N, C-alpha and C positions, 0 to 999 in steps of 0.2 A: 850165502846170498840172502837178501831180504825177500819177504813174501809180499810183493807189490807188483802186480802185472794185470793189465787190461788190454783188450784188443785195441790196436791203434787205428783201425779203419773206421773211425767214427764218422758218421754222415753229418752233414750240415744240420739236418733236422732229425730228431729222435725218431727211430723206427721201432715199433713194438711188434711182438710176435705172440701168437696164441700158445696155449699149452701144447708142447710138441708130443709126438708119438715117439717114445724112447725105445731104441733097439738095444738089446743086450745079447752078448754071445761069448763064446770061448773058443780059442784056437786049440788045435790038437796038443800044443806044447803047454797048455794050461793058462795062457794069458787071457784074462777076462777083459772084455771091452764094452763100453757104453757109447752109443752114438745118439746125439741129440740134434735133429735137424730143426733149425729155426728159419722159417720162411721169411723172405723179404729182407734179409740182413746184408744184402749187397756184398756177398763173398767174405764176410767177416768170419774169423776162425779162431778158436781157442782149443788147445790140445794139452792134456795133462797126463803124465805118467806117474803113478803112485807105486812106490816100493814099500811093502809092508815090513819096514825095518827102520829103527831109529836108535837112539843112544841106549835105550833099555836092552837092546839086543847085543850090546858090546860085552865082551868077556873081560876078565881082569887083564890089565895091560893094554887095553884098547880104548882108553878114555878119549872121547871126542872123535873116534875113527869114523863113525857114520857120517858126521859132518865133513870130515876130511875127504872122504870118498865123494861126497856131493860136489866138492870143489874140483876134485881131480878128473871127473868125467868130462869136464869142459877143456881138458888138456888133450894129449894125443890119443887118438883112437885108430882102429884098423883102417877106416876109410879116410880119416882126416889126420894124418901123421903130424901136420904142422900145428894141430890143436883145433878142437871143435869150436871153441869160443872165437879164436882168431879167424877161422874160416867164415863163420857166421858174420863177424864184424866186417870182413872184406866184402860181403854180399849185402851190406846195409843194415844188418840186424844190430840193435843196440842193447847191451846188457841192462837188465832191469826194466826195459820197455818191451822188447820182443822175446827175450828168453830170461828165465830166472829159475830159482830153485829154493827150497826150504827144507830144513831137517828139524824134527822135534823129538820128543822122547819115543814116540810110537812109530813114526813113518818118515819117509822122504818123498817129496813131490817135486817133479820137474814140470815147468810150465812154459809153453811156447805160444806166442801170438805173432805169427809171421807178418812182416810189414806188407807183403803183397796179398795176404789173406788166402783164400781158397786155392789159387793156383800153386801155392807152396805146400799143399798137403803132402805130396810125395816126399819133398825135401824134409819137412818136419817129422814125418814118420821115420825116415831114414836116420835122422838125428837121434830120435828116441831109441831106435834099434841099436845104434852105436852105444848110447848110454846103457842100454839094457844088457849088452853082452860083449862089447868090443873095445873096452877101455884098456889101454896099454900100460899104464902106471910106470912111466919112465922115471928113473931116479933123479935126472936133472930137472924134470918138470916138478917133482915133489919138492926139491930143494927151493925152487922159486915160489911155488904155491904156498908152502908152509909159512913163508914170510907174510903173505897176504892174510892168511888165517891168524897168524900171531897178532897182526894189527887189528883184525876184527875182534879178537879176544881182548886186546888192550882197550879198544874203543868202548867195550861194554863195562869196563871197570868203573866203580863208583859206589856211592852209598846205596843207590837203588838196587844194584846187583848184589851187594853184600847183604842187604836186608831181605832181598828175595831168596837168597840162598838159605838164610836162617829160617824164613817162613816155610820153604820147601822141606827143610830138615825137620821142622816141627809138625807140620800138617800131614806130611807123607812119611813120617817115621815108620819103621817096620817094612819098608819097601826099598826097591833099588833106585827110586827116583833121586834121593839126595846123593847117591854115589855115582850117578851117571849124568853129570852136567853135559848138555848137548854140545857145547863148544870145546869141552875138555879142559885141560889145565895148561899153564905155561910150559910145564915140564913135558907133558905128553905131546904138545904141538912141536916143541923143539927137538924131541928125541925119538919119537915113534918112527921106525924105519918104514919105507914104502912097502916092504913085504907084508907088514901087518895090515895095511890098507888093502892090498891085493887079496889077502886071505879073507878079510871081511867081505869084500866084493864077491869073491868066489862062493862064499857061504850063502849070501842072501840075494844077489842080483840074478834072479832066474825068472822066466816068464810065469811060473806057477806062483810066484810071490809078488806078482805085479798086477795092476789094473790100469786100463787106458780109458780116457774119456775124450771124445771129440765133439765139440759144440760149434755149430755155425750153419752157414748157408750151404748145406751139403745134401747129397743123396745117399741114404744109408747103404744101398747095395754097392755103390762105387767106393764108399769108405771101407766097407768090409773087404773088398778086393784089395784095396791099397794097404790095409792093415795086414792082411795075410801075406801079401807080397813083400812088405818091409820087415815083418816080425815073425812070420810063420816058420822061418828056418832056424830061429834060435832054439837051442837044444832044450828038451824037457828034462830038467835035473831035479832030483828030490831036494826038499827044503827041510832043514833041521826043525825039530819041534821047538816052538817058542815057549819059554818059561812063563809062569804066572808072574805078572808084575804088580798084582794088587797089594796094597798094604795089608799086613797080617793083623787082622782085627782080634782083639782079646779084651778081657776085663782089665782095665787099667785106668789110672788117673795120672797122666803124664804132665808134668809142670815144667815150663821152659821160660827163659828170659830172652827177649829179642832186643838188642841194643847196639847202637853204633854212635860214635861221637858226632857224626854229621846228621843223624836222624832226629827230627823233632816229634816223632810219633809218641804219644803217651796214651796208653790204652790197656784195657784188660779184656780178655775174651775167654769164654767157656765154649768149647767145641765138642760136639758129638760126632763120631764117625760110625757109619753103618753101611751095609751092603744094600744096594737099591737096584739089583739086576732086573727085577720085575718091571721097573719103569723104563728100562732100556729095550724091552722087547718090542718087536714089530707087531702089527695087527691091532685089532680093536681093544684087546685087554691092555696092551702097552699104552695106547692112547688114553684109556681110562685111568691107568695108574699115573700117567704124567699129568693129567688134569687134576687128579686128587692132590698130587704134590704141589701143583701151581696154586690151587685154591687154598691149600693149607698154608703155604708160605705167604701168600698175599694177606690172608686173615691174621696170621701171626704177626706180620710186619705192621699191619694196621693197629693191632692190639698193643704191641710194644711201643709204637710211636705215641699212642694215646696215653700211656701210663705217665702220670705227672712226675717231674723231677723237682726236687727242692731247690729253690734259688740259692740256698746256702751250701748246697752239695758241691763236691769236687767233680761230680759227674755232669758233663755238659750235654751228652747225647747218648742214646742207647739204640742200637740198630741190630737187625737180623741179616745174616748173609748165609747163602748156601752155594756150594760149589762142588764140582767133581774133583776128586783127588786120586782117581784111578779109572779103569774102564767101567767098573760097576760100583766103585766105592765113592760115597758122598760124605761131605762134611757140612754140618749145620752149626752155626755159631751165633752167640749173642756177644756183641762188641760194645763196650762202654768206653767212650772217650773221656779222659780224666785230666785234671790239672797235674802238673809234674809231680806233686807230692800227694796225689789222691788215689793211688792204686789200691789201698786198703778199702776205701769207700767204694771203689769200682768193683772189687770182688763182692762186697756185701750187696751192692745193687744188682749185680748179675745173678747171684745165688738166690736172692729174694724173688726176682722175676721168674727164674726157673721154677722155684718152689710154687709160686703163685699159678704158673701155667700148668704145673703138674696137678694142682689141687682143683682148679676151676676150668670148665670147658670154655672153648671159644664161643663167642656170642653168635647165635643163629642169624640175626639180621646182617652181620658182616658177611657171613657165608652166602646168604641169599643174594646180597648185592653183588658180590664177586661173580657168582654164577650168572646173574642177569647180564652183567657186562660181557662175560664170555659168550653167552647165548646170542647177544646182539651182534657181536663181532662174527660169530660163526654163521649167523643168518645172512650177513652181508657177503661173507665168503662163498656160501653155498649158492647165492643168487647171482653172483658176478662171474662171468667167464674170465679166466685168467689171461691177462695181457701184460707183457713185460718188455722192457728195453733190453738189449743184448747183454750189457754188463750186469744188469739185475738178474737175468736168467742164469748167467754164469755163477754169480754169488749164491743164488738159491740152490742150484743143482749141485754145486761142488760140496756144500755142507753135508747133504745126505749121502753123496757119493763117497766122500772120505770116510764117513762112518759105516760104509757098506750097507746102507739102508735104501730101500726103494723110495724114489721121490713120489710123494702123494700130492696131487693137484689140489689147489686151494678149494675148489668146489667140493671135491670128494672129502677133503679133510673137514670142511665145514659141516658136511652131513654127518660124518663120523663123530665130530665133537657134539653136535646136537643130540645124537642118539646116546652118547656116553653120559652127557650131563643129566639126562633123565634118570639114570641109575645111581647117581651120586647123592648121598644123604649127608646131613649134618653129622651123624654118627660116624660115617666114613672119614670125615675130615678130622674130627677129634681123635679117632682111633689112630689116624696117621700121625698126628702131632705127638700123641703119647708114645707111639712106637719110636719116633725120633728121640724123644726126651728120655726114654728108658734105655737107650743104647749104652752098653757097658764100656765101650772104648771111648775114653774121654780125654780131653786136653785142655789145660789152662795156660794161656799165654799172657805174659806181662811184657808189654812194649814200653821200654824206659827211654826217655829222651836224653840225648847228649851223653855226657859222662857222669850223670848223677849216680851217687852210690845207691845201691838197692840190694836188700837181702831177700832172696827168693824164698817164699814160704814152702814148707814141705807139703807133699800130697796129704799127709795125715792131718796137718793143720787146716788145709782147705776142706778136707772131708768133715772135720769137726765143725767148721763154719757152715757147711751145707746142712748138717744135721740140725744145727741151731735154727737155720732159716726154715727148714722143713717143719720144725716143731713150733715155730713162732706164730703169733696171730697175724694173719695177712688179710688185708681187705680184698674183696672179690675183684676180678678184672673190671677195669673201667668200662661202663656201658657206652655203647655208641651214642654219640650226641646227635640228635636230629639236626642235620645240616640245613641251615638257613642259607638259601642262595644269596650271597652278598650283592648288594646294590651300590653302585657308585653314587656318591653324594652329588647333588646338582652342581652344574657348572656355575661359577661365580662371575657376574658381570657380563658384558657384551662389548665387543669392539667392532671395528669396521675395516674394510679394505679401502684405502685412501687413494690408490693409484694403480693403474694396470699398464704394463709395458709389454706389448705383443711382439713375438718373433715368429711370424707365420711360416717362414721357410723351415724352421726347426720344430714347429708345432709346440712352441713353448710360450707360456705367459709368465711374467714376473709381477707378482702382486706386492705392493707395499702396504703393510698393516699399520694401524694407528698407534700401536705400542712400539714401533720402531723395528719390528721384525720384518722379514721378507720371506715370501713364498715363491719358489720357482717350480712351476707346474708343467710337466711334459705330458701332453695328452697323446698317447700312442696306442695303436691297436695291439702292439706287442704286450702290453700290460694285461690284456684279456680281462678276465673277471677279478683280477687281483690288484690291489693297491699296494705300492711300496713307498715307504716313508723313511727319509733320513733327516735328522735334525742335527745341525752342527753349531756348536758354540766355541768361540776361541778361548773360553775360560777353562783351562785344564787345572789339575790339582796343584800346579806350581804357580798359579796366578797370584798376584799380590793380595795379601790378607788371608791367605789359606795356610792352614797347618797341614802340610801335604799328607802325612799318614792318617790324620784324623779326617781330612776331607775324603780320602779314599775309602775309609771305613764307613763314613756316613753314606756315600754314594752306593756302596755295596749293600748296606742294610736297607736304606729307603727303597732302592730299586727292587730289592728282593721281597720286601714285606708288603708293598702295595699301599693302598689308602689307609688312613688312620683307623685303627680298630680291626683291620684284617690280619689274618695270619698268612704266612708264606704260602701254605697250601691253598688258602682261599684264592689268592691271586692266580696260582697255577691252574686251579679248576675253573675259574672264571674265564681265563684266557683259552683254556682247552675247549670249553663249551662253545666258544665263539670262533674257534679255529683262528685265533689271533696271536700274534707274537709281538712283543715289545721288549727290547733289551737295551742295556746301557754299556757303553765302552768309555772308560775314563782314562785319558792319557795326560802326560804332563802339560801338553799344550792344546788340548782339545777335549771337549765332551761331545759324544756322539750317541744319539738314540737311533735305533733301527727298528722299524716295524713293518708288518705286513698283515693283510686281512683281505677277505673277499670284499668286492666293491659295495655290496649291499650292507656290510657291517662297518663301513668307514666311520660312522657315527661313534661306534664303540671304541675304536682305536683312538680317535682324537679326544674323546671324552676321558679315556684312561690317561692319556698323556697330560691332559689339563689337570686332572686330579693329582697325578704324580708331581706336578709342579706346585700345586696349591695346598694340598692337604694329605701328603704321604705320611705314613707312620712307620714305626719300628716294632717288629715282633720280638717279644721278650726272649723267646727261645733262640732266635737268630742272633740277638745281641750277646747272649751268654756264650753261645758256641763260638762266635767270632772272636770275642775277647779271650776265650780259653785257647783258641788256636794261636793267637798272637803271643800269649804267655808261654805256650809250648815252644814256639819258635824262638822266644827270648832266651830259653835255656841254652840253645846251641849257637846263639848269635855270635858270641865272642870267639868261639872256636870254629865257626863255620868257614870252611875253605871256599865255598861258593860265594859267601858274602865278602870275604877278603878279595877274591878274584874280581868281583863286581866293583869294589872300591878302587882297587889298583887300576883296572882297565878304564874306569871313568876318569880317574885322575890323569891317566896318560892321554886320553882323547880330549877331555873337556877342561882339564885343569882343576877339577873339583871332584869330590868323592860321592856326590849324589845325595839322595834323601836320607836323613838319619832315621834310625829305627826307634820306636818309642821305648822309653825306659819302663821298668816295672811300676814305678810310681805314677807315671803318666797313664798306664793302662788301668791301674787301680782307681784312678781319678776320673775316668771317662763317665760323662753324664749324658742323658738324653738331650739336655739343653745345649751342650756343646755340639753334639752331632746335628741337632736341628739348625743351629746357627750356621754351621758349615754348609749344610744342604741348601738352606735358603740363599746363601751367597752364591752357591753354584748355579742354581736354577734361575737366579734373577738376571743373569747376563743375557743380552740380546742374542738371537739365533737366526739362522737361515734354514728354512724348510725346503727340502727337495722332494717332490711328489711325482710319482709315475702312476697315472690313473687315466683310464678311458671313460671319463664321466662328463656330462654336460656341466657347464659353469654354474647354471642355476641350481644344480644339486650340490655342488662343492662349496660355493660361496657362503651360504648360511652356516655351514659347519665350521668353516674357517673363522668366520666372524664370532661365532659363539664360543668355540673352544680354544682358538689360537690367538686371535687379535685381542681377546679379553685378558690375557695373562699380563700381569704387571712386570715391567722390566726396569732394570736399573743399570745404567752404564757403569762398567767396572773395568779394571785394567786387564788387558789380555795377558796370557801367559807368555813370558819371554822365550825366545828361541834359544835352545842350547845347542850351539854349533861346535863341532870339533875344531880344535885350534889348528892353525897353520904350523908347518914345520915338520921335522923328522925327530921322532922319539922312540926309544925302545926300553924295555925292562925285562929282566929275567928274574923270576921269583920261584924259589925252591919251596913250594907249599903243598904239592900233591901228596896224598897218602898212597897213591897207586904207582906202580912202576911204569909210568907213561909221561910223555911230554905233550902238552896242549899248546898249539900254535894259533895265535890270532893275528891277523894282518888287516889293517884298515888304511884306506886312502880315499882322497876326494879330489875332484877337479871342478873348478867353477864352470857352470854351464846353465844358460837360460833354458827353461823348459819349452819344448814344442812337442806336439804329438808325434811328429816324424822322428825327432831325435830320441824321444823316449823309446820308440820301437827299435831304433838302431842300437841303442844302448842295451836293450833287453836281449837282442840277438847276439851282440858281442859278448854279453855275459854268459849266455848259453854255450857259446863256442869256447869261452875261457874255461868254463867248468869241464868241458869235454877234453880240452888239451891238458888241463891240470891233472885230471884223472889218468889220462894216458901217460903222463910223465911220472907222476908220483906213485901210482898204483901199478900200471901195466909194465912200465920200464924199470922203475926203481924198486918195486915191491915194498915200498916204505909206508903205505897207508892202506886202509881198507875203504874208508869213505871220507868225503870232505863236503863242506858246505860253502858254497861260493855264490854270492849275489852282488850284482851291480845294478843300481837303478838310478834314474834321473829323478831326483827329489824336487818336485816343483816348489815346495815350501822353502827349502834351503838354497835352491838354485845351484845344486851341486850334483855331479855324478858321484855317488857314494858306493864304495866297494868294501865288502867284508869277506874275508876268507878264514875258515877255521878247519883244522884237522888235528888228529891225534897220531902220534908216532912214537917210536922208540927214543928214549932220552939220548942214547948214544948216536942217533942219526939226525937229531933235530936240526942242527945247523946245516947239514948237507941238504935236507929236504926243504927247509925254508928258503935256502938259496935257489934250489930248483924251482920252487913256486914263484919266487920273485922274478927269476929269469923268464919263466913262461909268461908272466904278466907284462914284463918289460918288452918282450919280443912278440907279443900276441899278434900285433898287426901284421908282422911279416910271416906268421905261420898260417894265417887264414887264407884259404884258397877260394877261387871263384866257385868251385863245386860246393864248398861249405855254405857259402852265402846263398847259392841257388837252392840247395836243399832246405835251408831255413826259410827262404822266401816261399817255397811251395808249401811247407808246413804251416807258415803263418797264414797264407791265403786259405788253406783248408780249415784251420782253426777259427779264422776270423768270421767265416760264414756262421758258425755256431755262436760266436761271441755276439754278433750283431742281433741275434735273436734272444740273447740272455739279458734279463732285467737287471741283474746285479752289475754286469758290465756297463749297461746303459746308464745306470745310476752313477757309477764311478766316473764315467766320461762326462756326464752332465756336471758333476761337482768339480772335476778338473777344469772344465771349460770356464765355469764361473770364477773359480779361484784364480785363474790366470788371465782371463779375458773380460770378466764381468759380463759375459753374455754366453749364449749356447752355441757359438759358431763351430766348436769342435765336432758337433753332431753331424754337420754337413761337410766335414773334411775327411771322413773315413775312407773314401776312395783314394785319398792321397797317401795312405799308409804303406800299402804294398809296393807302389812305385818308388817309395823312399828307401826300400831295401836294395841297395846297390852295393857292389863290391867295394867301391871307393868309400862310400858313406859308412859302411860297417867297419871297414879297416880304420877309418878316422875315429869312430866311436871307440874301437878297441884300443887305440893309442892313448885314450884318455881315461881308461878304467884305472890305470895305475899312474899316479902323479909322482914325478921324481922328487919333489920337494915337500909333499904332504903325505907322509907315511908314518904309521905307528905299528910297531912290532911288540907283541907281548907274548912271552913264553913262560909257562909254568912247568917246573920240573919236580921230580920226587924230592921229598925232604930228607932222603937218605942217599948215601952213595951206593950206586948199583954196580954189579959186576959187568965187565965188558960183554957185549952181545956176541954170540957165536957167529962166525962168518961162514956162509954157505959156500 
């Protein structure tokens, strides 16, 4: 099961709670518990049971068994012989929403968020008591559940998983991690007998190996009694000693190649592995060591980013990464992204930088600046009483609880950080770096794209290169450059507002600007002190006159680099200093800017938008890295299964194969002039501004006339709509590298958009997903997950449905028929109880949505796109009454059109053996 669970008793308005007084204790049988009372949370409840056992605790012949047990505990138990999951479902609990679980290398966690909240505390604790000691492991249950796990395994297959396995084998070599994949193997899932699962459960599932956490609107003494009553009778059984799972560190230079025909990664990395147990300690010394680590890593990253890269080099970027590879073992690496044929240059660049860092100390101004930033943050923490919303408290507390460390309140932590920072010197930081760089356990990784031939150098050859780098003349580390705060160039010209159209009922004004643009301003108290801006242009990258790939590249680079002469980091720091955000989303049929800022800094937001339209530039480093990334993708493009899947599915749906990828010659020929021309075309198109701001008009109007109405516009062709073709089509393509079948189903029905019908379609879609999961997973055990979405697209005026799932190649036709049957008969399956439950949930969620600026902005845009006025904003009370049994059934009948259907199935490119029948 996936790790995705939050309490569902969210209130209409966010309620925050102060730092709670945490109660900890232990039952006589060894079960440790933590109780976190959060005042004012309206009976919300989150309960978690942690079992200190994961895949690393598996013995030979038990591959994946920890995860298999996690699945089986929701089957038959002593008190719930029909199945724990089934019983909870009958009581209104939804898997993934009200109960869930996850297994990793080290532990298994069970999470409950009862739909009724606090009144269900007794039931929830009884459920966990069943999980902790009363699971029955019936052979028939295992035969059914193993099919679900097999489909979960199948769904994870792909290039990402294959590359991850290679990385784990490299970075964690010398440990059990590579040998203990959490989900197991196809063979272990198919053939492990239920007795092996039962034996693992009997070995590890005991109170002394478990911890319980209860968070919510609770009284600690009452919870203590409930815990004791539900779980106090579980027997106290000894737990086997856990083996050491740390990688075995030794003096070595381990050289590996990471390669997959579908991966475009082209990289060289040099990694140091070392023990860092001191930084994992609790208490003041642990905090001090973690601060030293953080300052060292930040200073090192600044230094490496500062080092110049030759424009003729095959190395496009150099970065530092640090990660845990064991409980106390840490890996630090320098990673060079290189062109597909540039691995030798990458090795030289990495070895030179390591030699330079070993020879010269980090610069003190960097260290002082980082400490100052940490000090300022700690001072704010120490001065501010901690208040958090429920889900935020859950996320914060669970992290320290899972690590079996006490939670330190932010005020206390701030004070401890301030005290520790006084004791940390520049010498401490440089000593830390040298300790890292002198670690004898070393690894060199060559990530080679596609199927390019590559000869892996020997450790001796790399060692010889390292000696040459150490003996060579190396310039000192680049000095920190005094940062000059960038200043936006002055706005050019001035325009005016030529007409105002008021809509007093919706508190909206529509301003016509002299350049042809339009501003739609919603003055609402909900905006508070924040201004939200959305800018929409109908000129997407498929508009006439565009070279789609080049236009996309230009938009990416100009929006990232900022005004001419700025670097990408200049823009980031300028925005951060003003707590301002402005981002670009470029689609085939639309260009969308999204921005937000406090109302007193609206001038800065509009000024930046003006400059991005008039005088944006391109950072040289960003251009080099972007072109290098496209060249890396080019290597795998011809043999890319995902690219072939995209082409074939686009041809099926739209009758064309989509946007061509640039050739190597086109990439080599890219110039700034070409990019600038594409960008100027893009930003010249007229736009509509949508603004949510609680400001007086006399404050807003001068800014609009100065920064927005002054922009020159040029009428251009809008992007054409690419609509799915009518008719029924299907294709089966044997292209998968993995033993799985991927099923894609698309359908559409003509439908004019209205807010009420959009809600009805959304609810019908949710019910369709529920019935599909019940049929394909719960009944047929043929899938693990599916993605199902139907929406009423106001642009195409269609109800558009897409369904995707992965399954066994041998069962693909059976399951796609099942799926189609569910969709075809959905209207007859939906019950009045289904609709009433969804209606209540909609009303509950709608209260929060009506206070949400993002939702308000979306509804304002929808209203103008469909009505050319803001009337939707005063029709919100009509949404819930539109959720009727007949209306939802009618919408459900149109999710799947009998004459507009596309089926696309991809199968393995080899013949597979027949699947075993359970």
